[in-house]
All heavy atoms as an XYZ file, in Angstrom:
917
protein
N      22.064     -0.588     15.517
C      21.413     -0.005     14.355
C      20.274     -0.895     13.857
O      19.231     -0.402     13.466
C      22.463      0.215     13.253
C      21.915      0.846     12.022
S      21.341      2.492     12.362
C      21.148      3.146     10.770
N      20.511     -2.221     13.861
C      19.492     -3.150     13.378
C      18.223     -3.060     14.226
O      17.111     -3.115     13.706
C      20.017     -4.579     13.383
C      19.040     -5.563     12.775
C      19.609     -6.959     12.667
O      20.815     -7.099     12.393
O      18.831     -7.900     12.865
N      18.402     -2.878     15.539
C      17.236     -2.759     16.426
C      16.449     -1.487     16.098
O      15.214     -1.499     16.071
C      17.674     -2.754     17.883
C      16.515     -2.793     18.844
C      16.982     -2.883     20.289
O      18.161     -2.750     20.585
N      16.042     -3.101     21.195
N      17.138     -0.394     15.812
C      16.485      0.860     15.433
C      15.674      0.675     14.147
O      14.526      1.104     14.053
C      17.525      1.968     15.263
C      16.950      3.246     14.722
C      16.156      4.052     15.524
C      17.184      3.634     13.413
C      15.606      5.237     15.030
C      16.649      4.800     12.906
C      15.858      5.603     13.726
N      16.267      0.011     13.159
C      15.566     -0.235     11.903
C      14.360     -1.145     12.103
O      13.325     -0.965     11.460
C      16.515     -0.843     10.870
C      17.628      0.062     10.344
C      18.545     -0.708      9.412
C      17.063      1.289      9.662
N      14.478     -2.105     12.993
C      13.373     -3.018     13.282
C      12.195     -2.264     13.886
O      11.037     -2.569     13.590
C      13.841     -4.134     14.236
O      14.936     -4.829     13.616
C      12.734     -5.118     14.531
N      12.468     -1.270     14.705
C      11.408     -0.447     15.309
C      10.861      0.545     14.290
O       9.655      0.774     14.218
C      11.932      0.291     16.568
C      10.929      1.304     17.070
C      12.290     -0.710     17.646
N      11.736      1.118     13.490
C      11.332      2.141     12.527
C      10.473      1.564     11.393
O       9.568      2.238     10.891
C      12.567      2.830     11.943
C      12.327      3.991     10.995
C      11.556      5.112     11.704
C      13.638      4.514     10.458
N      10.726      0.330     11.006
C      10.029     -0.271      9.862
C       8.512     -0.209      9.982
O       7.842      0.303      9.081
C      10.508     -1.705      9.662
C       9.812     -2.414      8.530
C      10.309     -3.838      8.403
N       9.431     -4.600      7.550
C       9.275     -5.901      7.635
N       9.953     -6.597      8.529
N       8.459     -6.509      6.819
N       7.888     -0.713     11.057
C       6.421     -0.643     11.115
C       5.897      0.786     11.252
O       4.820      1.106     10.731
C       6.044     -1.493     12.324
C       7.288     -1.633     13.116
C       8.440     -1.454     12.181
N       6.647      1.658     11.902
C       6.223      3.051     12.029
C       6.156      3.693     10.649
O       5.155      4.329     10.294
C       7.181      3.841     12.965
C       6.879      5.336     12.925
C       7.106      3.305     14.383
N       7.191      3.497      9.858
C       7.212      4.047      8.505
C       6.128      3.403      7.643
O       5.398      4.094      6.931
C       8.584      3.831      7.874
C       8.743      4.338      6.443
C       8.577      5.852      6.394
C      10.089      3.937      5.882
N       6.004      2.086      7.744
C       5.039      1.358      6.918
C       3.613      1.851      7.155
O       2.895      2.183      6.214
C       5.144     -0.140      7.210
C       4.268     -0.991      6.363
N       4.600     -1.332      5.076
C       3.068     -1.573      6.607
C       3.645     -2.084      4.565
N       2.697     -2.245      5.465
N       3.208      1.917      8.408
C       1.821      2.313      8.687
C       1.599      3.811      8.520
O       0.490      4.227      8.177
C       1.378      1.793     10.054
C       1.263      0.289     10.018
C       2.190     -0.520     10.657
C       0.266     -0.319      9.264
C       2.098     -1.903     10.574
C       0.165     -1.695      9.179
C       1.087     -2.484      9.835
O       0.998     -3.842      9.735
N       2.637      4.602      8.686
C       2.512      6.030      8.386
C       2.264      6.227      6.895
O       1.435      7.048      6.498
C       3.782      6.786      8.790
O       3.946      6.764     10.189
N       2.973      5.467      6.084
C       2.774      5.571      4.636
C       1.386      5.070      4.234
O       0.782      5.592      3.308
C       3.857      4.788      3.884
C       5.229      5.439      3.863
C       6.262      4.503      3.240
C       5.215      6.759      3.123
N       0.874      4.077      4.940
C      -0.463      3.564      4.616
C      -1.580      4.527      5.013
O      -2.612      4.577      4.351
C      -0.710      2.220      5.294
C      -0.255      1.036      4.500
N      -0.440      0.910      3.141
C       0.382     -0.095      4.883
C       0.054     -0.242      2.729
N       0.571     -0.869      3.771
N      -1.388      5.283      6.095
C      -2.480      6.115      6.597
C      -2.275      7.618      6.428
O      -3.229      8.334      6.172
C      -2.755      5.794      8.075
C      -3.359      4.439      8.269
C      -2.596      3.380      8.700
C      -4.700      4.215      7.989
C      -3.151      2.113      8.859
C      -5.269      2.966      8.143
C      -4.491      1.911      8.576
N      -1.058      8.100      6.574
C      -0.827      9.550      6.505
C      -0.500     10.027      5.086
O      -1.023     11.057      4.645
C       0.292      9.954      7.462
C       0.037      9.640      8.940
C       1.230     10.049      9.791
C      -1.231     10.305      9.429
N       0.340      9.303      4.383
C       0.731      9.719      3.034
C      -0.462      9.829      2.079
O      -0.492     10.762      1.259
C       1.798      8.785      2.480
N      -1.475      8.946      2.151
C      -2.633      9.147      1.275
C      -3.326     10.494      1.502
O      -3.882     11.067      0.568
C      -3.559      7.977      1.628
C      -2.627      6.912      2.069
C      -1.551      7.639      2.825
N      -3.264     11.003      2.722
C      -3.819     12.330      2.984
C      -3.075     13.398      2.209
O      -3.683     14.299      1.630
N      -1.767     13.281      2.169
C      -0.957     14.232      1.404
C      -1.223     14.094     -0.091
O      -1.397     15.094     -0.791
C       0.528     14.015      1.711
C       1.506     14.952      1.010
C       1.243     16.406      1.413
C       2.935     14.548      1.323
N      -1.283     12.860     -0.575
C      -1.597     12.638     -1.986
C      -2.976     13.202     -2.331
O      -3.154     13.821     -3.384
C      -1.568     11.149     -2.316
C      -0.206     10.479     -2.336
C      -0.360      8.970     -2.495
C       0.642     11.042     -3.454
N      -3.933     12.970     -1.455
C      -5.290     13.481     -1.681
C      -5.279     15.002     -1.750
O      -5.927     15.598     -2.616
C      -6.224     13.001     -0.572
N      -4.537     15.628     -0.850
C      -4.489     17.091     -0.817
C      -3.816     17.651     -2.068
O      -4.240     18.664     -2.615
C      -3.772     17.573      0.444
C      -3.872     19.042      0.645
C      -5.060     19.617      1.076
C      -2.791     19.863      0.389
C      -5.160     20.994      1.255
C      -2.884     21.234      0.565
C      -4.077     21.797      0.995
N      -2.777     16.974     -2.547
C      -2.049     17.459     -3.719
C      -2.835     17.236     -5.012
O      -2.958     18.141     -5.835
C      -0.658     16.783     -3.820
C       0.228     17.262     -2.668
C       0.000     17.059     -5.171
C       1.533     16.481     -2.531
N      -3.382     16.033     -5.199
C      -3.981     15.678     -6.484
C      -5.501     15.827     -6.558
O      -6.051     15.896     -7.648
C      -3.595     14.241     -6.861
C      -2.131     14.083     -7.114
C      -1.335     13.375     -6.228
C      -1.534     14.659     -8.226
C       0.023     13.231     -6.453
C      -0.179     14.520     -8.463
C       0.608     13.809     -7.563
N      -6.160     15.839     -5.405
C      -7.626     15.921     -5.390
C      -8.065     17.000     -4.395
O      -8.934     16.779     -3.560
C      -8.230     14.553     -5.016
C      -7.741     13.423     -5.865
C      -6.759     12.553     -5.411
C      -8.249     13.226     -7.142
C      -6.299     11.505     -6.189
C      -7.797     12.176     -7.944
C      -6.818     11.323     -7.460
N      -7.439     18.161     -4.490
C      -7.601     19.213     -3.496
C      -9.059     19.612     -3.269
O      -9.461     19.859     -2.137
C      -6.798     20.446     -3.898
C      -6.760     21.478     -2.776
C      -5.724     22.499     -3.000
N      -4.422     21.840     -3.008
C      -3.294     22.487     -2.883
N      -3.285     23.783     -2.761
N      -2.157     21.839     -2.915
N      -9.856     19.628     -4.310
C     -11.245     20.073     -4.165
C     -12.088     19.081     -3.364
O     -13.151     19.443     -2.849
C     -11.876     20.327     -5.541
C     -11.901     19.096     -6.427
O     -10.980     18.260     -6.313
O     -12.825     18.976     -7.243
N     -11.615     17.854     -3.242
C     -12.348     16.830     -2.475
C     -11.371     15.943     -1.700
O     -11.550     14.737     -1.582
C     -13.201     16.002     -3.416
C     -12.424     15.365     -4.534
C     -13.304     14.643     -5.539
N     -12.452     13.866     -6.427
C     -12.284     14.119     -7.696
N     -12.918     15.113     -8.268
N     -11.503     13.367     -8.426
N     -10.335     16.562     -1.127
C      -9.241     15.806     -0.540
C      -9.661     14.914      0.613
O      -9.123     13.821      0.776
C      -8.077     16.720     -0.151
C      -8.309     17.545      1.076
C      -8.836     18.793      1.132
C      -8.006     17.166      2.416
N      -8.888     19.223      2.436
C      -8.379     18.241      3.250
C      -7.460     16.031      3.008
C      -8.215     18.216      4.631
C      -7.298     15.995      4.385
C      -7.682     17.086      5.177
N     -10.617     15.344      1.433
C     -11.018     14.513      2.575
C     -11.691     13.226      2.111
O     -11.397     12.141      2.624
C     -11.927     15.299      3.505
C     -11.173     16.426      4.194
C     -12.098     17.417      4.870
O     -13.167     17.722      4.361
N     -11.671     17.920      6.019
N     -12.562     13.335      1.135
C     -13.218     12.154      0.577
C     -12.181     11.252     -0.106
O     -12.208     10.024      0.062
C     -14.299     12.573     -0.421
C     -15.045     11.418     -1.030
C     -16.117     11.905     -1.997
C     -16.835     10.740     -2.658
N     -17.837     11.198     -3.614
N     -11.268     11.868     -0.851
C     -10.225     11.104     -1.533
C      -9.343     10.371     -0.521
O      -8.977      9.210     -0.732
C      -9.378     12.027     -2.413
N      -9.026     11.036      0.586
C      -8.197     10.409      1.632
C      -8.914      9.191      2.208
O      -8.325      8.122      2.343
C      -7.886     11.419      2.714
C      -6.915     10.961      3.772
C      -6.231      9.777      3.815
C      -6.517     11.688      4.915
N      -5.429      9.742      4.920
C      -5.587     10.903      5.616
C      -6.849     12.931      5.418
C      -4.989     11.327      6.796
C      -6.246     13.349      6.597
C      -5.327     12.556      7.280
N     -10.179      9.348      2.510
C     -10.945      8.221      3.054
C     -11.020      7.060      2.062
O     -10.895      5.893      2.450
C     -12.346      8.672      3.453
C     -12.433      9.557      4.690
C     -13.857     10.063      4.885
C     -11.951      8.815      5.924
N     -11.210      7.380      0.795
C     -11.256      6.323     -0.225
C      -9.910      5.615     -0.314
O      -9.837      4.378     -0.362
C     -11.677      6.894     -1.594
C     -13.143      7.331     -1.547
C     -11.440      5.884     -2.716
C     -13.589      8.137     -2.753
N      -8.829      6.391     -0.304
C      -7.501      5.778     -0.390
C      -7.192      4.925      0.830
O      -6.600      3.844      0.703
C      -6.433      6.839     -0.603
C      -6.415      7.361     -2.017
S      -4.968      8.346     -2.347
C      -5.705      9.944     -2.539
N      -7.585      5.369      1.997
C      -7.389      4.554      3.199
C      -8.260      3.296      3.113
O      -7.842      2.207      3.523
C      -7.670      5.374      4.481
C      -7.740      4.484      5.694
C      -6.588      6.432      4.675
N      -9.447      3.422      2.538
C     -10.329      2.266      2.389
C      -9.744      1.208      1.452
O     -10.123      0.033      1.543
C     -11.698      2.713      1.882
N      -8.813      1.600      0.600
C      -8.195      0.602     -0.277
C      -7.329     -0.376      0.507
O      -6.851     -1.363     -0.055
C      -7.354      1.252     -1.410
O      -6.266      1.974     -0.844
C      -8.210      2.140     -2.287
N      -7.180     -0.141      1.797
C      -6.464     -1.096      2.659
C      -7.167     -2.442      2.668
O      -6.570     -3.454      3.026
C      -6.371     -0.552      4.086
C      -5.498      0.664      4.234
S      -3.780      0.248      4.213
C      -3.630     -0.511      5.791
N      -8.432     -2.479      2.250
C      -9.169     -3.737      2.179
C      -8.465     -4.725      1.232
O      -8.693     -5.933      1.317
C     -10.640     -3.489      1.787
C     -10.792     -3.182      0.315
C     -11.510     -4.653      2.181
N      -7.585     -4.219      0.386
C      -6.812     -5.075     -0.508
C      -5.973     -6.069      0.302
O      -5.611     -7.135     -0.203
C      -5.942     -4.229     -1.473
C      -4.742     -3.652     -0.766
C      -5.511     -5.020     -2.681
N      -5.717     -5.755      1.543
C      -4.945     -6.663      2.391
C      -5.746     -7.873      2.846
O      -5.204     -8.760      3.508
C      -4.377     -5.922      3.605
C      -3.113     -5.150      3.272
O      -2.462     -5.473      2.255
O      -2.762     -4.234      4.031
N      -7.012     -7.948      2.464
C      -7.814     -9.126      2.794
C      -7.205    -10.389      2.177
O      -7.399    -11.488      2.693
C      -9.255     -8.936      2.319
N      -6.444    -10.217      1.106
C      -5.823    -11.397      0.486
C      -4.774    -12.036      1.384
O      -4.390    -13.184      1.186
C      -5.262    -11.074     -0.897
C      -4.125    -10.075     -0.893
O      -3.787     -9.523      0.172
O      -3.575     -9.828     -1.990
N      -4.330    -11.330      2.405
C      -3.388    -11.904      3.365
C      -4.038    -13.056      4.136
O      -3.341    -13.937      4.641
C      -2.903    -10.838      4.353
C      -2.026     -9.806      3.728
N      -0.732     -9.568      4.139
C      -2.258     -8.926      2.718
C      -0.206     -8.598      3.419
N      -1.115     -8.191      2.550
N      -5.361    -13.042      4.214
C      -6.074    -14.099      4.936
C      -5.951    -15.448      4.235
O      -6.211    -16.492      4.842
C      -7.550    -13.724      5.097
C      -7.821    -12.475      5.924
C      -9.304    -12.116      5.869
C      -7.355    -12.655      7.355
N      -5.557    -15.461      2.981
C      -5.389    -16.699      2.233
C      -4.042    -17.370      2.499
O      -3.836    -18.524      2.116
C      -5.526    -16.427      0.727
C      -6.849    -15.817      0.269
C      -6.755    -15.409     -1.193
C      -7.980    -16.793      0.508
N      -3.127    -16.645      3.122
C      -1.773    -17.158      3.343
C      -1.661    -17.855      4.702
O      -2.400    -17.559      5.634
C      -0.772    -16.013      3.271
N      -0.717    -18.777      4.771
C      -0.403    -19.429      6.038
C       1.083    -19.292      6.274
O       1.867    -19.753      5.442
C      -0.806    -20.899      5.990
C      -2.287    -21.070      6.001
C      -2.662    -22.510      6.110
C      -4.185    -22.580      6.075
N      -4.698    -23.883      6.049
N       1.504    -18.655      7.320
C       0.678    -17.935      8.290
C       0.110    -16.653      7.666
O       0.653    -16.142      6.684
C       1.648    -17.606      9.420
C       2.988    -17.524      8.755
C       2.933    -18.511      7.624
N      -0.944    -16.151      8.263
C      -1.584    -14.931      7.749
C      -0.589    -13.779      7.732
O      -0.501    -13.036      6.771
C      -2.832    -14.575      8.584
C      -3.920    -15.623      8.339
C      -3.341    -13.185      8.234
C      -5.126    -15.493      9.247
N       0.180    -13.643      8.809
C       1.184    -12.570      8.884
C       2.557    -13.192      9.084
O       2.765    -13.979      9.996
C       0.873    -11.609     10.031
C       1.921    -10.548     10.204
C       2.017     -9.509      9.299
C       2.821    -10.592     11.247
C       2.997     -8.531      9.436
C       3.800     -9.628     11.403
C       3.876     -8.588     10.489
N       3.459    -12.841      8.220
C       4.849    -13.260      8.335
C       5.697    -12.017      8.098
O       5.745    -11.505      6.983
C       5.171    -14.336      7.304
C       6.618    -14.801      7.358
O       7.421    -14.222      8.125
O       6.954    -15.743      6.623
N       6.349    -11.511      9.139
C       7.098    -10.255      8.996
C       8.276    -10.342      8.031
O       8.811     -9.328      7.616
C       7.572     -9.938     10.417
C       7.524    -11.239     11.139
C       6.438    -12.048     10.492
N       8.651    -11.548      7.640
C       9.775    -11.698      6.710
C       9.317    -11.969      5.284
O      10.144    -12.185      4.407
C      10.708    -12.845      7.167
O       9.978    -14.075      7.126
C      11.250    -12.589      8.562
N       8.012    -11.944      5.051
C       7.477    -12.237      3.716
C       7.170    -10.926      2.984
O       6.555    -10.024      3.522
C       6.204    -13.081      3.832
C       5.579    -13.387      2.484
C       4.408    -14.345      2.587
N       3.378    -13.852      3.484
C       2.716    -14.634      4.350
N       2.969    -15.909      4.440
N       1.799    -14.115      5.122
N       7.572    -10.877      1.734
C       7.244     -9.743      0.885
C       5.874    -10.009      0.257
O       5.680    -11.029     -0.400
C       8.299     -9.575     -0.205
S       7.931     -8.242     -1.356
N       4.939     -9.103      0.482
C       3.584     -9.329     -0.035
C       3.477     -9.088     -1.541
O       2.611     -9.661     -2.201
C       2.575     -8.451      0.710
O       2.893     -7.091      0.562
N       4.376     -8.288     -2.099
C       4.340     -8.017     -3.538
C       4.738     -9.289     -4.288
O       5.796     -9.864     -4.057
C       5.277     -6.857     -3.929
C       4.915     -5.576     -3.178
C       5.282     -6.640     -5.439
C       3.538     -5.042     -3.482
N       3.847     -9.736     -5.160
C       4.104    -10.947     -5.922
C       3.726    -12.222     -5.177
O       3.794    -13.301     -5.744
N       3.329    -12.115     -3.917
C       2.958    -13.299     -3.143
C       1.442    -13.443     -3.028
O       0.891    -14.489     -3.314
C       3.592    -13.258     -1.742
C       3.316    -14.485     -0.933
C       4.104    -15.606     -1.085
C       2.256    -14.526     -0.037
C       3.837    -16.760     -0.356
C       1.979    -15.672      0.699
C       2.777    -16.797      0.538
N       0.788    -12.376     -2.588
C      -0.666    -12.401     -2.414
C      -1.353    -12.032     -3.735
O      -0.835    -11.217     -4.500
C      -1.087    -11.406     -1.321
C      -0.447    -11.675      0.001
N      -0.731    -12.782      0.758
C       0.466    -10.971      0.716
C      -0.030    -12.749      1.873
N       0.716    -11.660      1.869
N      -2.531    -12.608     -4.007
C      -3.202    -12.375     -5.300
C      -3.466    -10.906     -5.628
O      -3.239    -10.476     -6.761
C      -4.523    -13.135     -5.177
C      -4.358    -14.075     -4.051
C      -3.278    -13.542     -3.171
N      -3.937    -10.129     -4.667
C      -4.234     -8.721     -4.936
C      -2.987     -7.841     -4.882
O      -3.057     -6.635     -5.091
C      -5.307     -8.204     -3.979
C      -6.663     -8.896     -4.105
C      -7.633     -8.396     -3.044
C      -7.239     -8.701     -5.503
N      -1.841     -8.471     -4.594
C      -0.551     -7.793     -4.607
C       0.324     -8.332     -5.743
O       1.521     -8.103     -5.771
C       0.181     -8.004     -3.275
C      -0.438     -7.304     -2.108
N      -1.656     -7.669     -1.593
C      -0.010     -6.266     -1.364
C      -1.939     -6.895     -0.555
N      -0.959     -6.028     -0.409
N      -0.288     -9.056     -6.665
C       0.454     -9.646     -7.785
C       0.754     -8.585     -8.839
O       0.142     -7.509     -8.868
C      -0.354    -10.775     -8.411
O      -1.479    -10.251     -9.095
N       1.667     -8.923     -9.720
C       2.011     -7.991    -10.790
C       0.841     -7.811    -11.753
O       0.652     -6.741    -12.314
C       3.283     -8.452    -11.513
C       4.479     -8.463    -10.580
C       4.998     -9.655    -10.082
C       5.055     -7.268    -10.169
C       6.076     -9.657     -9.209
C       6.137     -7.250     -9.292
C       6.633     -8.451     -8.809
O       7.684     -8.441     -7.937
N       0.038     -8.851    -11.920
C      -1.167     -8.730    -12.753
C      -2.146     -7.731    -12.129
O      -2.729     -6.902    -12.834
C      -1.859    -10.088    -12.913
C      -1.020    -11.092    -13.650
C      -0.514    -12.209    -12.994
C      -0.734    -10.927    -15.006
C       0.264    -13.139    -13.672
C       0.041    -11.847    -15.683
C       0.543    -12.954    -15.011
O       1.316    -13.863    -15.681
N      -2.330     -7.839    -10.824
C      -3.233     -6.917    -10.135
C      -2.724     -5.479    -10.259
O      -3.504     -4.558    -10.510
C      -3.376     -7.314     -8.665
N      -1.422     -5.291    -10.092
C      -0.843     -3.947    -10.232
C      -1.109     -3.412    -11.640
O      -1.421     -2.225    -11.806
C       0.664     -3.950     -9.896
C       1.309     -2.613    -10.241
C       0.879     -4.283     -8.421
N      -1.028     -4.269    -12.637
C      -1.353     -3.859    -14.007
C      -2.787     -3.374    -14.133
O      -3.066     -2.365    -14.794
N      -3.710     -4.061    -13.473
C      -5.113     -3.627    -13.471
C      -5.238     -2.276    -12.781
O      -5.968     -1.393    -13.254
C      -6.013     -4.688    -12.790
C      -7.425     -4.163    -12.581
C      -6.026     -5.970    -13.605
N      -4.506     -2.096    -11.681
C      -4.578     -0.815    -10.957
C      -4.061      0.328    -11.829
O      -4.606      1.437    -11.790
C      -3.790     -0.879     -9.643
C      -4.165     -2.034     -8.738
C      -3.246     -2.567     -7.845
C      -5.439     -2.611     -8.772
C      -3.584     -3.624     -7.011
C      -5.774     -3.676     -7.942
C      -4.841     -4.177     -7.071
O      -5.165     -5.224     -6.251
N      -3.041      0.058    -12.630
C      -2.517      1.082    -13.555
C      -3.576      1.418    -14.599
O      -3.821      2.596    -14.893
C      -1.199      0.625    -14.217
C      -0.814      1.547    -15.368
C      -0.081      0.544    -13.190
N      -4.219      0.415    -15.155
C      -5.278      0.648    -16.158
C      -6.411      1.471    -15.547
O      -6.989      2.344    -16.207
C      -5.785     -0.696    -16.725
C      -4.692     -1.343    -17.577
C      -7.060     -0.500    -17.532
C      -4.959     -2.785    -17.952
N      -6.710      1.231    -14.279
C      -7.782      1.976    -13.606
C      -7.514      3.484    -13.572
O      -8.452      4.281    -13.497
C      -7.970      1.460    -12.170
C      -8.608      0.095    -12.097
S      -8.561     -0.639    -10.434
C      -9.439      0.590     -9.464
N      -6.248      3.870    -13.640
C      -5.903      5.296    -13.650
C      -6.544      6.043    -14.818
O      -6.790      7.240    -14.738
C      -4.388      5.493    -13.711
C      -3.583      5.178    -12.468
C      -2.093      5.215    -12.788
C      -3.923      6.139    -11.342
N      -6.801      5.330    -15.903
C      -7.339      5.951    -17.104
C      -8.852      6.172    -17.044
O      -9.420      6.759    -17.956
C      -6.964      5.124    -18.335
C      -5.483      5.088    -18.572
C      -4.730      4.003    -18.152
C      -4.837      6.160    -19.178
C      -3.360      3.973    -18.351
C      -3.467      6.139    -19.380
C      -2.722      5.040    -18.965
N      -9.479      5.705    -15.986
C     -10.919      5.868    -15.811
C     -11.173      6.840    -14.663
O     -10.913      6.506    -13.495
C     -11.585      4.509    -15.541
C     -11.423      3.547    -16.676
C     -10.341      2.667    -16.714
C     -12.329      3.548    -17.723
C     -10.181      1.789    -17.768
C     -12.175      2.671    -18.789
C     -11.100      1.791    -18.811
N     -11.658      8.046    -14.975
C     -11.819      9.078    -13.944
C     -12.580      8.615    -12.698
O     -12.210      8.981    -11.586
C     -12.569     10.193    -14.672
C     -12.176     10.023    -16.103
C     -12.040      8.537    -16.301
N     -13.605      7.800    -12.863
C     -14.396      7.353    -11.711
C     -13.614      6.389    -10.810
O     -13.951      6.214     -9.651
C     -15.690      6.693    -12.164
C     -16.591      7.626    -12.915
C     -17.884      7.776    -12.188
C     -18.794      8.680    -13.000
N     -19.480      9.624    -12.210
N     -12.579      5.769    -11.343
C     -11.786      4.806    -10.576
C     -10.424      5.363    -10.172
O      -9.656      4.683     -9.494
C     -11.589      3.533    -11.396
N     -10.135      6.578    -10.568
C      -8.785      7.127    -10.394
C      -8.342      7.210     -8.939
O      -7.209      6.839     -8.604
C      -8.688      8.495    -11.068
C      -7.258      8.971    -11.192
C      -7.122     10.108    -12.164
N      -7.385      9.609    -13.516
C      -8.015     10.311    -14.451
N      -8.439     11.524    -14.199
N      -8.218      9.786    -15.643
N      -9.197      7.671     -8.048
C      -8.800      7.794     -6.636
C      -8.503      6.417     -6.061
O      -7.512      6.228     -5.345
C      -9.880      8.527     -5.815
C     -10.001      9.982     -6.271
C      -9.557      8.471     -4.322
C     -11.178     10.735     -5.673
N      -9.340      5.448     -6.378
C      -9.110      4.076     -5.906
C      -7.787      3.555     -6.467
O      -6.986      2.940     -5.746
C     -10.286      3.153     -6.296
C      -9.972      1.706     -5.986
C     -11.565      3.593     -5.600
N      -7.539      3.814     -7.750
C      -6.297      3.361     -8.384
C      -5.077      3.974     -7.710
O      -4.096      3.274     -7.438
C      -6.313      3.705     -9.870
N      -5.128      5.266     -7.432
C      -4.002      5.926     -6.758
C      -3.789      5.298     -5.379
O      -2.651      5.012     -4.989
C      -4.228      7.457     -6.648
C      -3.195      8.100     -5.743
C      -4.190      8.099     -8.031
N      -4.867      5.057     -4.660
C      -4.757      4.430     -3.348
C      -4.146      3.038     -3.422
O      -3.259      2.688     -2.632
N      -4.600      2.243     -4.372
C      -4.071      0.885     -4.519
C      -2.609      0.890     -4.951
O      -1.790      0.120     -4.430
C      -4.912      0.104     -5.529
C      -6.309     -0.282     -5.051
C      -7.162     -0.773     -6.222
C      -6.236     -1.333     -3.960
N      -2.268      1.757     -5.885
C      -0.883      1.811     -6.351
C       0.046      2.324     -5.261
O       1.170      1.820     -5.108
C      -0.778      2.664     -7.615
C      -1.359      1.998     -8.862
C      -1.482      2.997     -9.996
C      -0.525      0.788     -9.267
N      -0.407      3.296     -4.494
C       0.447      3.769     -3.395
C       0.576      2.683     -2.330
O       1.637      2.528     -1.717
C      -0.068      5.082     -2.794
C       0.958      5.693     -1.893
C       2.039      6.367     -2.422
C       0.883      5.544     -0.519
C       3.028      6.902     -1.605
C       1.859      6.071      0.307
C       2.934      6.748     -0.236
N      -0.481      1.921     -2.126
C      -0.419      0.795     -1.196
C       0.651     -0.201     -1.655
O       1.456     -0.680     -0.849
C      -1.793      0.107     -1.125
C      -1.857     -1.010     -0.148
N      -2.458     -0.890      1.068
C      -1.391     -2.275     -0.212
C      -2.352     -2.040      1.719
N      -1.709     -2.899      0.950
N       0.663     -0.499     -2.956
C       1.655     -1.432     -3.493
C       3.068     -0.863     -3.348
O       4.007     -1.588     -3.005
C       1.372     -1.750     -4.969
C       0.057     -2.463     -5.218
S      -0.125     -4.001     -4.322
C      -1.689     -3.700     -3.503
N       3.214      0.437     -3.576
C       4.513      1.087     -3.405
C       4.967      1.003     -1.951
O       6.137      0.706     -1.668
C       4.443      2.546     -3.865
C       5.738      3.340     -3.770
C       6.782      2.787     -4.733
C       5.481      4.804     -4.056
N       4.052      1.219     -1.039
C       4.374      1.122      0.388
C       4.801     -0.297      0.742
O       5.787     -0.496      1.454
C       3.156      1.544      1.236
O       2.860      2.907      0.955
C       3.430      1.384      2.710
N       4.067     -1.280      0.250
C       4.437     -2.670      0.526
C       5.761     -3.032     -0.140
O       6.554     -3.793      0.423
C       3.327     -3.621      0.085
C       2.137     -3.610      1.028
O       2.167     -2.862      2.031
O       1.171     -4.336      0.765
N       6.021     -2.473     -1.317
C       7.294     -2.719     -1.988
C       8.453     -2.169     -1.172
O       9.470     -2.839     -1.001
C       7.294     -2.101     -3.394
C       8.618     -2.242     -4.091
C       8.979     -3.457     -4.648
C       9.494     -1.177     -4.175
C      10.214     -3.600     -5.277
C      10.715     -1.308     -4.798
C      11.084     -2.529     -5.355
N       8.286     -0.962     -0.635
C       9.378     -0.408      0.177
C       9.574     -1.240      1.431
O      10.680     -1.399      1.922
C       9.181      1.080      0.485
C       8.120      1.469      1.476
C       8.482      1.247      2.923
O       9.622      1.363      3.327
N       7.484      0.917      3.720
N       8.492     -1.832      1.936
C       8.618     -2.713      3.093
C       9.449     -3.946      2.723
O      10.242     -4.430      3.539
C       7.232     -3.119      3.594
C       7.265     -3.670      4.996
O       7.829     -2.991      5.884
O       6.744     -4.775      5.216
N       9.291     -4.439      1.513
C      10.103     -5.574      1.039
C      11.584     -5.202      1.034
O      12.441     -6.041      1.335
C       9.672     -5.996     -0.366
S       7.987     -6.626     -0.462
N      11.874     -3.962      0.702
C      13.263     -3.505      0.697
C      13.835     -3.501      2.118
O      14.995     -3.827      2.317
C      13.371     -2.108      0.069
C      12.821     -2.007     -1.343
C      13.333     -3.090     -2.262
O      14.523     -3.226     -2.463
N      12.425     -3.881     -2.812
N      13.007     -3.150      3.093
C      13.430     -3.163      4.493
C      13.745     -4.588      4.952
O      14.666     -4.801      5.727
C      12.362     -2.562      5.395
C      12.372     -1.072      5.397
C      11.899     -0.257      4.422
C      12.902     -0.225      6.399
N      12.080      1.051      4.784
C      12.680      1.106      5.986
C      13.506     -0.453      7.631
C      13.082      2.191      6.746
C      13.881      0.636      8.387
C      13.692      1.937      7.939
N      12.957     -5.555      4.465
C      13.201     -6.952      4.839
C      14.633     -7.330      4.457
O      15.338     -7.968      5.227
C      12.181     -7.892      4.157
C      10.790     -7.668      4.727
C      12.594     -9.354      4.321
C       9.668     -8.364      3.958
N      15.057     -6.883      3.280
C      16.432     -7.152      2.833
C      17.473     -6.438      3.682
O      18.574     -6.947      3.882
N      17.131     -5.269      4.211
C      18.081     -4.502      5.037
C      18.293     -5.118      6.409
O      19.421     -5.164      6.902
C      17.568     -3.071      5.246
C      17.806     -2.052      4.160
C      17.154     -0.727      4.537
C      19.298     -1.841      3.938
N      17.201     -5.540      7.031
C      17.316     -5.987      8.425
C      17.210     -7.503      8.575
O      17.285     -8.021      9.671
C      16.275     -5.283      9.332
C      14.863     -5.537      8.890
C      16.570     -3.811      9.418
C      13.801     -4.902      9.767
N      17.004     -8.191      7.445
C      16.990     -9.651      7.472
C      15.766    -10.147      8.061
O      15.243    -10.828      8.645
């Protein structure tokens, strides 16, 4: 079972990063869903803060609360951005990114 979860984790993680924003875009920004999807996928640039860590990638590290753009302060800024219509799509993308990374942290606890 642990081997199955180890394989499933990255599949779920990257599906949530790339496919789920399309669904969110279609549901919440239907009149411009394709543009919204691209903007939300572009928020993946938030992972540039991983370049500050050593090692850059550690499959056992939870990025929430560790990397600067994944900090609780940053998440607070992303929530505030929801209140500004021009920043709303970016905010939704960033917050869903944080949610995806948070669920990945939960998987770390499941499979060690």
